[in-house]
Backbone of each chain as ProteinMPNN parsed JSONL, in Angstrom:
{"seq_chain_A": "DAGVIQSPRHEVTEMGQEVTLRCKPISGHNSLFWYRQTMMRGLELLIYFNNNVPIDDSGMPEDRFSAKMPNASFSTLKIQPSEPRDSAVYFCASRRHMNTEAFFGQGTRLTVV", "coords_chain_A": {"N_chain_A": [[180.399, 135.005, 156.749], [178.36, 132.297, 157.746], [175.883, 131.801, 156.751], [172.411, 130.712, 156.789], [171.905, 127.993, 158.846], [170.872, 124.709, 158.77], [169.8, 121.733, 160.386], [168.946, 118.257, 160.718], [170.33, 117.52, 157.405], [169.064, 115.561, 156.061], [166.377, 113.484, 157.015], [165.039, 110.504, 158.072], [162.274, 108.877, 159.268], [160.099, 106.864, 161.297], [156.577, 106.536, 161.054], [154.687, 108.128, 163.539], [156.747, 108.74, 165.219], [158.609, 111.266, 166.989], [159.857, 114.226, 165.537], [162.473, 116.536, 165.226], [163.469, 119.51, 163.85], [166.159, 121.71, 163.158], [167.433, 125.074, 163.318], [169.748, 127.606, 162.663], [169.845, 130.947, 162.513], [171.139, 133.669, 160.451], [173.562, 135.656, 162.005], [172.483, 138.535, 163.699], [170.196, 138.87, 162.272], [166.727, 139.554, 162.486], [164.292, 138.408, 161.941], [162.737, 135.253, 161.496], [161.874, 132.457, 159.561], [159.86, 129.59, 158.908], [159.44, 127.322, 156.336], [157.601, 125.004, 154.305], [158.119, 122.744, 151.696], [156.539, 121.122, 149.097], [155.758, 118.989, 146.299], [153.129, 119.203, 145.488], [152.012, 121.467, 146.774], [153.861, 123.453, 146.719], [155.893, 126.108, 148.057], [155.179, 126.714, 151.326], [154.432, 128.981, 153.863], [154.981, 128.332, 157.189], [155.333, 129.351, 159.823], [156.397, 132.424, 161.368], [158.879, 134.358, 163.094], [159.546, 137.354, 164.877], [162.154, 138.996, 166.375], [162.43, 136.814, 168.119], [159.846, 136.248, 168.85], [156.83, 134.582, 168.178], [154.978, 135.531, 165.386], [153.108, 134.997, 163.395], [151.411, 132.134, 163.052], [149.681, 130.909, 161.421], [149.976, 129.241, 159.294], [150.762, 126.809, 160.2], [150.117, 123.441, 160.009], [148.644, 121.711, 161.766], [147.949, 120.695, 165.189], [149.985, 118.964, 165.695], [152.296, 120.078, 164.92], [154.835, 122.213, 166.084], [156.67, 125.159, 166.932], [159.611, 126.755, 168.123], [161.537, 129.468, 169.409], [163.954, 129.947, 171.284], [166.068, 131.71, 171.634], [167.959, 134.31, 169.955], [169.564, 132.991, 168.193], [168.739, 130.472, 167.52], [166.347, 128.062, 166.487], [163.615, 125.751, 166.556], [161.667, 123.289, 164.875], [159.102, 121.187, 165.509], [157.615, 118.023, 165.056], [155.096, 116.038, 166.165], [152.905, 113.472, 166.773], [154.752, 112.188, 163.965], [153.649, 111.897, 160.529], [153.176, 110.107, 157.405], [152.35, 111.982, 155.443], [153.625, 114.254, 156.166], [156.018, 114.291, 154.969], [158.433, 116.085, 153.285], [160.357, 118.929, 152.126], [161.812, 121.0, 154.448], [162.317, 124.335, 155.026], [164.308, 126.803, 156.557], [164.515, 130.295, 157.022], [166.071, 133.509, 157.262], [165.984, 137.014, 158.066], [167.212, 140.295, 158.041], [165.763, 142.852, 159.86], [165.213, 145.388, 158.649], [165.883, 145.054, 156.036], [164.994, 143.705, 152.826], [165.109, 141.157, 151.739], [164.99, 137.612, 152.217], [167.158, 135.117, 153.495], [167.9, 131.829, 152.782], [168.239, 128.62, 154.361], [169.71, 125.403, 153.587], [167.786, 123.545, 153.744], [165.868, 120.796, 155.137], [165.365, 117.557, 154.271], [162.657, 115.684, 154.905], [161.534, 112.453, 155.462], [158.881, 110.429, 156.121], [158.121, 107.26, 157.027]], "CA_chain_A": [[179.149, 134.578, 157.379], [178.084, 130.94, 157.315], [174.549, 131.667, 156.224], [171.443, 130.019, 157.631], [172.336, 126.6, 158.984], [169.815, 123.794, 159.18], [170.189, 120.348, 160.623], [169.859, 117.593, 159.79], [170.025, 117.753, 155.984], [168.1, 114.526, 155.708], [165.846, 112.768, 158.176], [164.071, 109.454, 157.771], [161.726, 108.443, 160.536], [158.892, 106.05, 161.19], [155.313, 107.168, 161.436], [154.429, 108.124, 164.968], [157.904, 109.22, 165.966], [158.812, 112.708, 167.089], [160.924, 114.752, 164.691], [162.858, 117.918, 165.539], [164.327, 120.158, 162.87], [166.871, 122.799, 163.818], [167.839, 126.178, 162.46], [170.541, 128.704, 163.214], [169.757, 132.048, 161.535], [172.309, 134.516, 160.286], [173.74, 136.538, 163.15], [172.014, 139.9, 163.488], [168.88, 138.873, 161.628], [165.678, 139.646, 163.498], [163.115, 137.631, 161.547], [163.025, 133.864, 161.126], [160.731, 131.835, 158.9], [159.857, 128.169, 158.572], [158.643, 127.004, 155.16], [157.547, 123.613, 153.882], [158.029, 122.637, 150.236], [156.101, 119.863, 148.512], [155.446, 119.097, 144.873], [151.733, 119.571, 145.271], [151.623, 122.75, 147.354], [154.924, 124.448, 146.59], [156.469, 126.635, 149.295], [154.16, 127.234, 152.229], [154.94, 129.552, 155.1], [154.376, 127.678, 158.359], [155.351, 130.261, 160.959], [157.569, 133.268, 161.42], [159.202, 135.026, 164.34], [160.273, 138.622, 164.911], [162.806, 139.151, 167.686], [162.185, 135.58, 168.869], [158.431, 136.142, 169.21], [156.019, 134.11, 167.046], [154.082, 136.583, 164.915], [152.016, 134.423, 162.609], [151.547, 130.669, 162.923], [148.471, 130.449, 160.745], [150.319, 128.238, 158.308], [151.054, 125.525, 160.84], [148.993, 122.618, 159.538], [147.808, 121.175, 162.845], [148.581, 120.738, 166.507], [151.169, 118.099, 165.759], [153.439, 120.926, 164.591], [155.11, 123.315, 166.998], [157.954, 125.807, 166.677], [160.101, 127.584, 169.211], [162.752, 130.238, 169.179], [164.332, 130.319, 172.644], [166.978, 132.848, 171.597], [168.117, 134.889, 168.615], [170.445, 132.208, 167.334], [168.333, 129.071, 167.423], [164.924, 127.771, 166.402], [163.276, 124.362, 166.264], [160.34, 122.92, 164.391], [158.884, 119.832, 165.995], [156.409, 117.324, 164.605], [154.847, 114.929, 167.064], [153.644, 112.412, 166.103], [154.914, 112.413, 162.529], [152.832, 111.087, 159.631], [153.771, 110.09, 156.056], [152.027, 113.19, 154.683], [154.531, 115.333, 156.572], [157.227, 114.186, 154.152], [158.612, 117.331, 152.527], [161.577, 119.657, 152.465], [161.509, 122.099, 155.364], [163.313, 125.39, 154.934], [164.372, 127.91, 157.488], [165.065, 131.5, 156.397], [166.146, 134.639, 158.179], [166.019, 138.315, 157.41], [167.446, 141.46, 158.886], [164.437, 143.469, 159.904], [164.977, 146.524, 157.758], [166.164, 144.671, 154.652], [163.827, 143.177, 152.136], [165.211, 139.79, 151.257], [165.243, 136.541, 153.171], [168.203, 134.176, 153.13], [167.422, 130.493, 153.113], [169.125, 127.499, 154.597], [169.685, 124.394, 152.523], [166.611, 122.71, 153.901], [165.899, 119.435, 155.679], [164.423, 116.66, 153.587], [162.062, 114.761, 155.861], [160.767, 111.327, 154.931], [158.214, 109.677, 157.174], [157.699, 105.988, 156.415]], "C_chain_A": [[178.768, 133.204, 156.844], [176.72, 130.802, 156.69], [173.627, 130.999, 157.218], [171.813, 128.539, 157.657], [171.183, 125.764, 159.503], [170.391, 122.411, 159.421], [168.983, 119.531, 161.065], [169.521, 117.946, 158.35], [168.984, 116.756, 155.498], [167.654, 113.834, 156.988], [164.829, 111.758, 157.674], [163.576, 108.917, 159.106], [160.476, 107.614, 160.299], [157.676, 106.836, 161.666], [155.099, 107.04, 162.941], [155.57, 108.655, 165.812], [157.918, 110.748, 165.998], [160.009, 113.12, 166.238], [161.203, 116.195, 165.091], [163.837, 118.423, 164.493], [164.908, 121.426, 163.497], [167.345, 123.844, 162.831], [168.643, 127.187, 163.259], [170.5, 129.842, 162.203], [171.082, 132.796, 161.416], [172.373, 135.499, 161.458], [173.284, 137.956, 162.809], [170.671, 139.989, 162.783], [167.788, 138.771, 162.686], [164.447, 138.797, 163.192], [163.541, 136.239, 161.108], [161.745, 133.217, 160.632], [160.955, 130.331, 158.785], [158.904, 127.953, 157.398], [158.657, 125.499, 154.94], [157.362, 123.592, 152.365], [157.628, 121.231, 149.835], [155.795, 120.086, 147.038], [154.045, 119.657, 144.672], [151.431, 121.013, 145.682], [152.704, 123.819, 147.243], [155.48, 124.84, 147.941], [155.376, 127.271, 150.144], [154.834, 127.791, 153.479], [154.209, 128.909, 156.276], [154.236, 128.66, 159.518], [156.51, 131.213, 160.789], [157.654, 134.011, 162.743], [159.837, 136.39, 164.041], [160.855, 138.786, 166.305], [162.411, 138.018, 168.643], [160.724, 135.359, 169.239], [157.644, 135.628, 168.005], [154.977, 135.157, 166.663], [152.867, 136.0, 164.211], [152.271, 132.935, 162.454], [150.344, 130.082, 162.19], [148.749, 129.372, 159.701], [150.672, 126.882, 158.897], [149.87, 124.596, 160.607], [148.087, 122.093, 160.651], [148.622, 121.137, 164.126], [149.799, 119.845, 166.624], [152.453, 118.889, 165.501], [153.595, 122.007, 165.654], [156.491, 123.877, 166.68], [158.307, 126.695, 167.851], [161.324, 128.359, 168.75], [163.207, 130.757, 170.542], [165.311, 131.479, 172.719], [167.203, 133.262, 170.15], [168.919, 134.022, 167.674], [169.982, 130.77, 167.136], [166.805, 128.956, 167.362], [164.728, 126.293, 166.1], [161.854, 124.278, 165.717], [160.148, 121.46, 164.742], [157.58, 119.284, 165.43], [156.24, 116.107, 165.508], [153.353, 114.649, 167.166], [153.725, 112.679, 164.594], [154.03, 111.449, 161.732], [153.469, 111.126, 158.234], [153.491, 111.355, 155.264], [152.852, 114.398, 155.113], [155.827, 115.31, 155.754], [157.319, 115.39, 153.222], [160.024, 117.833, 152.783], [161.173, 120.858, 153.308], [162.666, 123.09, 155.324], [163.172, 126.356, 156.102], [164.998, 129.091, 156.746], [165.146, 132.59, 157.45], [166.318, 135.927, 157.405], [166.34, 139.374, 158.45], [166.227, 142.341, 158.784], [164.239, 144.555, 158.864], [165.291, 146.195, 156.305], [164.939, 143.995, 154.053], [163.922, 141.715, 151.761], [165.478, 138.818, 152.393], [166.312, 135.616, 152.614], [167.805, 132.803, 153.662], [168.56, 129.555, 153.484], [168.968, 126.471, 153.479], [168.553, 123.394, 152.69], [166.908, 121.367, 154.554], [164.884, 118.619, 154.904], [163.942, 115.628, 154.589], [161.257, 113.7, 155.125], [160.199, 110.557, 156.105], [157.647, 108.401, 156.543], [156.76, 105.226, 157.346]], "O_chain_A": [[178.84, 132.961, 155.639], [176.421, 129.746, 156.132], [174.012, 130.747, 158.36], [172.009, 127.918, 156.613], [170.592, 126.068, 160.539], [171.334, 121.98, 158.757], [168.088, 120.062, 161.722], [168.515, 118.612, 158.102], [168.145, 117.06, 154.649], [168.439, 113.628, 157.914], [163.89, 112.097, 156.954], [164.372, 108.547, 159.969], [159.874, 107.665, 159.226], [157.759, 107.679, 162.559], [155.306, 105.978, 163.528], [155.385, 108.984, 166.983], [157.323, 111.416, 165.152], [161.039, 112.445, 166.223], [160.276, 116.984, 165.272], [164.899, 117.837, 164.28], [164.24, 122.12, 164.263], [167.622, 123.55, 161.668], [168.276, 127.569, 164.37], [171.075, 129.71, 161.123], [172.014, 132.572, 162.189], [171.365, 136.091, 161.846], [173.649, 138.507, 161.77], [170.076, 141.064, 162.707], [167.9, 138.011, 163.649], [163.653, 138.503, 164.086], [164.561, 136.063, 160.442], [160.672, 133.403, 161.208], [162.077, 129.863, 158.592], [157.736, 128.338, 157.444], [159.596, 124.808, 155.335], [156.545, 124.335, 151.821], [158.297, 120.261, 150.191], [155.6, 121.216, 146.589], [153.814, 120.484, 143.791], [150.671, 121.702, 145.003], [152.484, 124.966, 147.632], [155.539, 124.024, 148.861], [154.734, 128.238, 149.734], [155.698, 127.146, 154.073], [152.98, 128.938, 156.35], [153.168, 128.787, 160.117], [157.504, 130.874, 160.146], [156.65, 134.257, 163.413], [160.572, 136.543, 163.065], [160.131, 138.723, 167.299], [162.103, 138.247, 169.812], [160.403, 134.363, 169.887], [157.774, 136.181, 166.912], [154.196, 135.61, 167.499], [151.741, 136.456, 164.408], [153.231, 132.526, 161.801], [150.037, 128.898, 162.33], [147.832, 128.668, 159.278], [150.86, 125.913, 158.162], [148.741, 124.928, 160.969], [146.87, 122.042, 160.475], [149.801, 121.488, 164.156], [150.568, 119.973, 167.577], [153.551, 118.434, 165.819], [152.621, 122.634, 166.07], [157.373, 123.155, 166.215], [157.444, 127.302, 168.485], [162.038, 127.956, 167.831], [162.881, 131.884, 170.915], [165.389, 132.161, 173.74], [166.689, 132.626, 169.23], [168.955, 134.287, 166.472], [170.741, 129.938, 166.64], [166.08, 129.647, 168.077], [165.574, 125.661, 165.467], [160.979, 125.078, 166.051], [160.927, 120.601, 164.329], [156.577, 119.991, 165.34], [157.127, 115.258, 165.602], [152.602, 115.518, 167.608], [152.846, 113.33, 164.029], [153.707, 110.351, 162.186], [154.209, 112.055, 157.912], [154.338, 111.767, 154.47], [152.779, 115.454, 154.483], [156.638, 116.23, 155.853], [156.391, 115.675, 152.465], [160.783, 117.243, 153.551], [160.299, 121.634, 152.924], [163.823, 122.739, 155.554], [162.073, 126.671, 156.557], [165.907, 128.908, 155.935], [164.38, 132.593, 158.413], [166.74, 135.931, 156.248], [165.827, 139.361, 159.569], [165.712, 142.547, 157.685], [163.173, 144.624, 158.251], [164.987, 146.996, 155.422], [163.955, 143.754, 154.752], [162.899, 141.087, 151.488], [166.108, 139.16, 153.394], [166.365, 135.363, 151.411], [167.429, 132.644, 154.823], [169.682, 129.677, 152.992], [168.186, 126.66, 152.547], [168.386, 122.496, 151.865], [168.035, 120.873, 154.528], [163.696, 118.942, 154.879], [164.718, 114.8, 155.066], [160.415, 114.006, 154.282], [160.935, 110.089, 156.974], [156.807, 108.457, 155.645], [156.301, 104.136, 157.004]]}, "seq_chain_B": "AQTVTQSQPEMSVQEAETVTLSCTYDTSESDYYLFWYKQPPSRQMILVIRQEAYKQQNATENRFSVNFQKAAKSFSLKISDSQLGDAAMYFCAYRTIRDDKIIFGKGTRLHILP", "coords_chain_B": {"N_chain_B": [[143.283, 138.286, 150.227], [146.75, 137.937, 149.538], [148.077, 136.615, 146.531], [150.231, 134.663, 144.445], [150.918, 133.867, 141.16], [152.249, 131.579, 138.948], [152.164, 130.702, 135.777], [153.427, 128.924, 134.133], [154.465, 125.806, 134.394], [156.724, 124.457, 133.458], [159.553, 125.215, 131.411], [161.578, 125.459, 128.461], [164.707, 126.363, 127.026], [167.027, 127.23, 124.498], [170.514, 127.077, 124.9], [172.258, 130.125, 125.272], [170.198, 131.593, 124.243], [167.323, 133.777, 124.825], [164.983, 133.89, 127.495], [161.739, 134.213, 128.935], [160.118, 134.296, 131.993], [156.934, 134.044, 133.441], [154.901, 135.874, 135.778], [152.219, 136.627, 137.848], [150.384, 138.553, 140.24], [148.24, 139.101, 143.057], [146.964, 141.712, 144.87], [145.886, 144.133, 147.265], [147.396, 146.066, 148.212], [149.507, 148.999, 147.986], [152.172, 149.438, 148.3], [154.912, 147.356, 148.152], [157.108, 144.491, 147.858], [158.721, 142.633, 145.305], [160.078, 139.535, 144.232], [162.428, 137.366, 142.604], [163.386, 134.089, 143.026], [165.857, 131.564, 142.737], [166.084, 128.063, 142.54], [168.34, 125.701, 142.414], [169.325, 122.246, 141.626], [170.692, 121.627, 143.959], [169.095, 122.462, 145.971], [169.267, 124.8, 147.379], [167.914, 127.987, 148.046], [168.125, 130.819, 146.179], [168.413, 134.267, 145.958], [167.574, 136.036, 143.107], [166.763, 138.486, 141.958], [165.259, 141.617, 142.884], [162.465, 143.809, 143.318], [161.216, 146.967, 144.126], [157.971, 148.119, 144.657], [157.391, 150.814, 144.473], [159.198, 151.847, 142.773], [159.602, 152.828, 139.475], [161.401, 152.098, 137.586], [162.644, 149.228, 136.0], [164.167, 146.472, 137.611], [167.521, 145.259, 137.272], [169.964, 142.73, 137.004], [172.837, 141.941, 135.931], [172.629, 139.387, 133.617], [169.99, 139.082, 134.133], [166.761, 140.418, 134.161], [163.802, 142.324, 134.91], [160.356, 142.736, 133.995], [158.274, 144.882, 135.131], [155.011, 145.482, 135.648], [152.954, 147.414, 137.144], [150.225, 148.179, 137.182], [149.019, 146.109, 135.828], [149.701, 144.111, 137.498], [151.872, 142.4, 137.108], [154.914, 140.594, 136.795], [157.485, 139.755, 135.275], [160.318, 137.682, 134.525], [163.272, 138.044, 132.763], [165.751, 136.199, 131.201], [168.755, 136.597, 129.78], [171.019, 135.433, 127.21], [171.152, 132.628, 127.956], [172.511, 130.215, 130.181], [173.961, 126.986, 130.931], [174.087, 126.682, 133.66], [171.91, 128.06, 134.519], [169.767, 126.431, 134.706], [167.109, 125.432, 136.653], [164.62, 125.575, 139.31], [162.443, 128.311, 139.33], [161.192, 130.772, 141.393], [158.653, 133.075, 141.883], [158.012, 135.746, 144.094], [156.349, 137.55, 146.733], [156.066, 140.348, 148.928], [154.531, 142.335, 151.4], [155.078, 145.697, 152.597], [154.277, 145.935, 155.1], [154.356, 143.718, 156.686], [156.203, 140.696, 157.445], [155.773, 138.479, 155.916], [156.509, 136.35, 153.25], [155.266, 135.473, 150.204], [155.075, 132.808, 148.008], [155.04, 131.832, 144.53], [154.099, 128.844, 142.665], [156.214, 128.016, 141.195], [158.467, 127.717, 138.351], [159.912, 125.376, 136.317], [162.944, 125.518, 134.759], [164.543, 124.449, 131.882], [167.658, 124.129, 130.28], [168.759, 123.836, 127.089], [171.43, 122.257, 125.526]], "CA_chain_B": [[144.572, 137.665, 150.491], [147.682, 138.038, 148.423], [148.425, 135.375, 145.848], [151.228, 134.761, 143.39], [150.629, 132.835, 140.176], [153.192, 131.316, 137.86], [151.32, 129.884, 134.907], [154.24, 128.01, 133.33], [155.144, 124.858, 135.283], [158.034, 124.115, 132.895], [159.954, 125.877, 130.172], [162.89, 125.087, 127.935], [165.315, 127.374, 126.168], [168.323, 126.854, 123.955], [171.649, 127.794, 125.469], [172.589, 131.419, 124.661], [168.981, 132.313, 123.873], [166.645, 134.541, 125.87], [163.723, 133.283, 127.94], [160.975, 135.046, 129.87], [159.244, 133.562, 132.904], [155.804, 134.907, 133.788], [154.397, 135.89, 137.155], [151.214, 137.633, 138.182], [150.08, 138.538, 141.664], [147.018, 139.794, 143.405], [147.087, 142.403, 146.136], [145.222, 145.424, 147.371], [148.387, 146.987, 148.74], [150.164, 149.845, 146.993], [153.611, 149.335, 148.517], [155.294, 145.965, 148.392], [158.33, 144.044, 147.186], [158.624, 141.427, 144.488], [161.359, 138.845, 144.141], [162.609, 136.091, 141.919], [164.363, 133.203, 143.643], [166.285, 130.409, 141.949], [166.394, 126.87, 143.33], [169.004, 124.667, 141.606], [169.189, 120.894, 142.199], [171.255, 121.59, 145.31], [167.985, 122.807, 146.871], [169.469, 126.121, 147.966], [167.099, 129.083, 147.497], [169.036, 131.928, 145.912], [167.74, 135.457, 145.441], [168.064, 136.458, 141.797], [166.501, 139.899, 141.697], [164.129, 142.133, 143.645], [161.884, 145.051, 142.798], [160.33, 147.692, 145.016], [156.814, 148.52, 143.867], [157.333, 152.258, 144.274], [160.163, 152.203, 141.729], [159.098, 152.574, 138.131], [162.464, 151.496, 136.771], [162.767, 147.782, 136.136], [165.433, 146.022, 138.185], [168.418, 144.483, 136.397], [171.145, 142.138, 137.628], [173.622, 141.241, 134.889], [171.803, 138.828, 132.537], [168.619, 138.952, 134.609], [166.018, 141.676, 134.253], [162.369, 142.113, 135.102], [159.38, 143.648, 133.394], [157.321, 145.113, 136.207], [153.834, 146.225, 135.208], [152.209, 147.501, 138.389], [148.782, 148.221, 136.951], [148.61, 144.772, 135.407], [150.154, 143.184, 138.544], [152.679, 141.419, 136.392], [156.328, 140.713, 137.184], [158.148, 138.675, 134.543], [161.783, 137.608, 134.611], [163.932, 137.746, 131.502], [167.128, 135.73, 131.316], [169.437, 136.75, 128.493], [172.217, 134.614, 127.031], [170.961, 131.532, 128.907], [173.645, 129.323, 130.396], [173.566, 125.696, 131.504], [173.933, 126.861, 135.101], [170.628, 128.706, 134.837], [168.749, 125.4, 134.867], [166.67, 125.435, 138.05], [163.255, 126.057, 139.566], [162.404, 129.748, 139.598], [160.016, 131.143, 142.167], [158.269, 134.472, 142.035], [157.57, 135.934, 145.479], [155.77, 138.861, 147.053], [155.991, 140.691, 150.349], [154.087, 143.703, 151.654], [156.011, 146.406, 153.469], [153.69, 146.035, 156.435], [154.732, 142.581, 157.517], [157.366, 139.939, 156.987], [155.412, 137.262, 155.187], [156.853, 136.264, 151.84], [154.379, 134.503, 149.575], [155.717, 132.292, 146.809], [154.31, 131.106, 143.512], [154.362, 127.402, 142.637], [157.499, 127.799, 140.551], [158.634, 127.315, 136.954], [161.169, 124.632, 136.122], [163.597, 125.95, 133.517], [165.542, 123.551, 131.3], [168.537, 124.755, 129.285], [169.128, 122.829, 126.093], [172.765, 122.568, 124.992]], "C_chain_B": [[145.46, 137.772, 149.255], [147.966, 136.66, 147.84], [149.444, 135.673, 144.766], [151.013, 133.59, 142.439], [151.719, 132.765, 139.117], [152.516, 130.295, 136.955], [152.095, 128.861, 134.094], [154.958, 127.031, 134.256], [156.549, 124.505, 134.787], [158.285, 124.913, 131.627], [161.324, 125.365, 129.756], [163.402, 126.206, 127.035], [166.667, 126.859, 125.701], [169.402, 127.704, 124.627], [171.969, 129.017, 124.603], [171.368, 132.206, 124.201], [168.407, 133.046, 125.09], [165.321, 133.879, 126.215], [163.062, 134.218, 128.941], [160.029, 134.173, 130.673], [158.167, 134.515, 133.419], [155.421, 134.782, 135.26], [153.334, 136.972, 137.258], [150.888, 137.495, 139.665], [148.812, 139.335, 141.908], [147.206, 140.418, 144.78], [146.28, 143.685, 146.092], [146.168, 146.48, 147.924], [148.975, 147.835, 147.618], [151.683, 149.791, 147.117], [153.963, 147.904, 148.885], [156.597, 145.696, 147.652], [158.011, 142.786, 146.384], [160.018, 140.84, 144.3], [161.275, 137.702, 143.13], [163.726, 135.335, 142.64], [164.639, 132.052, 142.691], [166.577, 129.256, 142.891], [167.005, 125.816, 142.417], [168.821, 123.308, 142.26], [169.777, 120.771, 143.605], [170.236, 121.947, 146.381], [168.117, 124.204, 147.48], [168.578, 127.16, 147.281], [167.991, 130.316, 147.387], [168.252, 133.11, 145.354], [168.391, 135.882, 144.135], [167.937, 137.958, 141.614], [165.312, 140.336, 142.542], [163.711, 143.49, 143.076], [161.017, 145.677, 143.875], [159.187, 148.267, 144.187], [156.771, 150.018, 143.595], [158.315, 152.731, 143.202], [159.594, 151.862, 140.36], [160.135, 151.859, 137.277], [162.554, 150.008, 137.053], [164.15, 147.406, 136.664], [166.204, 145.164, 137.181], [169.599, 143.991, 137.209], [171.86, 141.311, 136.564], [172.692, 140.707, 133.789], [170.317, 138.727, 132.902], [167.968, 140.33, 134.698], [164.538, 141.352, 134.419], [161.592, 143.121, 134.277], [158.251, 143.779, 134.406], [156.207, 146.015, 135.686], [152.876, 146.313, 136.396], [150.7, 147.463, 138.171], [148.244, 146.843, 136.583], [148.956, 143.723, 136.447], [150.899, 142.019, 137.905], [154.149, 141.68, 136.681], [157.091, 139.572, 136.517], [159.662, 138.809, 134.647], [162.338, 137.237, 133.25], [165.377, 137.341, 131.774], [167.739, 135.806, 129.921], [170.659, 135.845, 128.439], [172.202, 133.442, 128.017], [172.18, 130.618, 128.965], [173.166, 128.051, 131.082], [173.333, 125.819, 133.01], [172.647, 127.565, 135.502], [169.512, 127.68, 135.03], [168.393, 125.256, 136.338], [165.166, 125.638, 138.091], [163.35, 127.542, 139.882], [161.075, 130.087, 140.27], [159.851, 132.658, 142.182], [157.714, 134.633, 143.454], [157.185, 137.381, 145.73], [155.828, 139.091, 148.557], [155.469, 142.115, 150.48], [155.133, 144.389, 152.521], [155.515, 146.392, 154.902], [154.011, 144.836, 157.314], [155.816, 141.767, 156.818], [157.032, 138.731, 156.122], [155.801, 137.359, 153.729], [156.008, 135.146, 151.249], [154.975, 134.111, 148.235], [154.701, 131.743, 145.819], [154.728, 129.646, 143.519], [155.667, 127.061, 141.902], [157.398, 127.427, 139.083], [159.962, 126.59, 136.832], [161.739, 124.998, 134.759], [164.662, 124.95, 133.112], [166.353, 124.335, 130.274], [169.033, 123.671, 128.352], [170.474, 123.18, 125.463], [172.785, 122.608, 123.464]], "O_chain_B": [[145.002, 137.71, 148.114], [148.079, 135.672, 148.566], [149.512, 136.784, 144.239], [150.936, 132.442, 142.877], [152.06, 133.762, 138.481], [152.324, 129.144, 137.347], [151.493, 128.017, 133.431], [155.972, 127.395, 134.852], [157.457, 124.282, 135.588], [157.365, 125.24, 130.878], [162.117, 124.904, 130.577], [162.629, 126.899, 126.374], [167.359, 126.143, 126.425], [169.212, 128.893, 124.882], [171.951, 128.95, 123.374], [171.493, 133.367, 123.809], [168.92, 132.952, 126.205], [164.623, 133.371, 125.338], [163.735, 134.921, 129.696], [159.24, 133.41, 130.116], [158.458, 135.653, 133.786], [155.595, 133.737, 135.887], [153.535, 138.098, 136.804], [151.097, 136.439, 140.262], [148.379, 140.131, 141.074], [147.564, 139.733, 145.738], [146.026, 144.247, 145.026], [145.793, 147.642, 148.085], [148.948, 147.446, 146.45], [152.399, 150.065, 146.153], [153.39, 147.32, 149.805], [157.114, 146.546, 146.927], [157.143, 141.993, 146.749], [161.008, 141.568, 144.221], [160.206, 137.16, 142.85], [164.83, 135.842, 142.839], [163.764, 131.623, 141.938], [167.234, 129.435, 143.917], [166.279, 125.11, 141.717], [168.227, 123.215, 143.334], [169.381, 119.883, 144.359], [170.489, 121.754, 147.57], [167.153, 124.723, 148.042], [168.506, 127.195, 146.053], [168.54, 130.79, 148.381], [167.511, 132.963, 144.382], [169.606, 136.066, 144.065], [168.874, 138.624, 141.174], [164.454, 139.521, 142.879], [164.496, 144.201, 142.448], [160.178, 145.002, 144.473], [159.421, 148.842, 143.124], [156.185, 150.452, 142.603], [158.264, 153.885, 142.775], [159.157, 150.736, 140.122], [159.793, 151.11, 136.362], [162.542, 149.582, 138.208], [165.166, 147.945, 136.226], [165.623, 144.451, 136.363], [170.169, 144.735, 138.006], [171.535, 140.147, 136.331], [172.037, 141.492, 133.103], [169.493, 138.335, 132.076], [168.544, 141.275, 135.237], [164.088, 140.25, 134.108], [162.086, 144.189, 133.916], [157.391, 142.905, 134.522], [156.442, 147.169, 135.328], [152.082, 145.401, 136.629], [149.983, 146.783, 138.905], [147.144, 146.466, 136.986], [148.557, 142.566, 136.311], [150.599, 140.846, 138.127], [154.579, 142.827, 136.797], [157.315, 138.532, 137.137], [160.202, 139.9, 134.832], [161.93, 136.24, 132.653], [166.118, 138.032, 132.473], [167.274, 135.141, 128.995], [171.261, 135.525, 129.465], [173.125, 133.283, 128.815], [172.791, 130.294, 127.947], [172.117, 128.03, 131.725], [172.474, 125.133, 133.565], [172.329, 127.657, 136.688], [168.421, 128.036, 135.475], [169.26, 124.991, 137.172], [164.519, 125.843, 137.064], [164.238, 127.972, 140.619], [159.997, 129.74, 139.786], [160.789, 133.406, 142.457], [157.022, 133.746, 143.953], [157.629, 138.299, 145.04], [155.665, 138.166, 149.352], [155.91, 143.007, 149.755], [155.983, 143.723, 153.113], [156.237, 146.788, 155.818], [153.948, 144.924, 158.54], [156.278, 142.122, 155.733], [157.933, 138.038, 155.65], [155.467, 138.33, 153.049], [156.031, 134.014, 151.732], [155.336, 134.967, 147.427], [153.64, 131.254, 146.207], [155.607, 129.25, 144.285], [156.155, 125.934, 141.99], [156.386, 126.894, 138.627], [161.01, 127.123, 137.198], [161.088, 124.808, 133.732], [165.568, 124.639, 133.886], [165.8, 125.111, 129.494], [169.656, 122.701, 128.785], [170.642, 124.275, 124.927], [173.832, 122.856, 122.867]]}, "name": "protein", "num_of_chains": 2, "seq": "DAGVIQSPRHEVTEMGQEVTLRCKPISGHNSLFWYRQTMMRGLELLIYFNNNVPIDDSGMPEDRFSAKMPNASFSTLKIQPSEPRDSAVYFCASRRHMNTEAFFGQGTRLTVVAQTVTQSQPEMSVQEAETVTLSCTYDTSESDYYLFWYKQPPSRQMILVIRQEAYKQQNATENRFSVNFQKAAKSFSLKISDSQLGDAAMYFCAYRTIRDDKIIFGKGTRLHILP"}
């Protein structure tokens, strides 16, 4: 199993541009999570899906952030327009519904200049 | 709301020695899971150990063990015979059995001194 795959690994963009982060969960996993990691706030849960349906998006910071999961094998997190304060590492994780642990991707380091 | 607190932002330990990382949490739930994740410089989040709250026996994985005190809402991680490869950020995490949200502490950076 290849694990959770995120792309790109690094992204540098200018303020105001649209950014799309991608995630392929582990096959057979029913839950998918998007986390943001910063020095100041640690790991924050942004949104999670069960069976492709968004369950809780209360962690999404503002309307500039949106996430989709069109099928069981793909999810995107979009920021539009991006701002320097969005600079962080964004993690995607997936979990088989009846298991207890989540498996993380290697993250996307986003820098907005 | 559930919270997870790691009071030690950084710790150091001599190679081959034992170190304990602290974690406390706040919840009104009776059934839940607790985890310790390791994040080395590669950025990968790796599950180290997990504990089900209904189990009284402390979980153990090789050199890693926990001290789970349910009444005190404490969940510390002990690393025995520390190795250079143990140097990383360690995150304590919590999840209720009722939903999928995993809540993380702010992390403890562990340095291993050769």
